[in-house]
C-alpha positions in Angstrom: 0.0 0.0 0.0 1.3 3.4 -0.8 0.3 6.9 0.2 0.6 10.3 -1.5 2.8 12.5 0.7 2.4 16.2 0.4 4.3 19.1 2.1 2.6 22.2 3.4 4.2 24.1 0.5 2.6 21.7 -2.0 -0.8 22.2 -0.4 -0.7 26.0 -0.4 0.0 26.3 -4.1 -3.2 26.9 -6.0 -5.2 28.2 -3.0 -6.9 31.6 -3.2 -5.5 34.3 -1.0 -7.5 37.3 0.1 -6.7 40.1 2.5 -7.7 43.8 2.7 -5.1 44.8 0.2 -4.6 41.8 -2.1 -6.7 39.0 -3.7 -5.2 36.3 -5.9 -3.8 32.8 -6.2 -0.8 31.4 -4.4 1.7 30.4 -7.1 4.6 29.3 -4.8 5.3 28.8 -1.1 8.4 28.1 0.9 9.3 28.0 4.6 10.1 31.6 5.5 13.8 32.2 5.3 13.9 34.7 8.2 13.2 33.9 11.8 9.5 34.8 11.9 7.7 33.3 14.9 4.0 32.7 15.3 2.6 31.0 18.4 1.9 27.4 17.5 2.3 28.0 13.7 5.0 27.9 11.0 5.7 30.9 8.8 5.6 30.6 5.0 6.6 33.1 2.4 4.1 32.9 -0.5 4.1 34.4 -3.9 0.7 35.6 -5.1 -0.5 36.3 -8.6 -3.1 39.1 -8.1 -6.5 39.0 -9.7 -5.9 42.5 -10.9 -2.5 43.6 -12.2 0.5 41.6 -13.4 3.0 42.0 -10.7 3.6 39.1 -8.3 3.1 40.1 -4.7 4.7 38.4 -1.6 3.2 37.8 1.8 4.1 36.0 5.0 1.4 33.6 6.2 1.2 31.5 9.4 0.2 27.8 9.0 -0.8 25.8 12.1 0.7 22.3 11.9 -0.6 19.6 14.1 -3.4 19.7 16.7 
């Protein structure tokens, strides 16, 4: 028996992102290279292709891993 194994980065790509200043689709995600700390969550740097405009935008998001 085999299982498909996904990373958090794999699962973030393709999701819609929406905030007060930006709406679009996540086109890439990686563990944040800086020491960004969120209580009980991991920080990821995501690239977002906006719905309006052509310039890729970057945001830091927190992802809770585990229970």
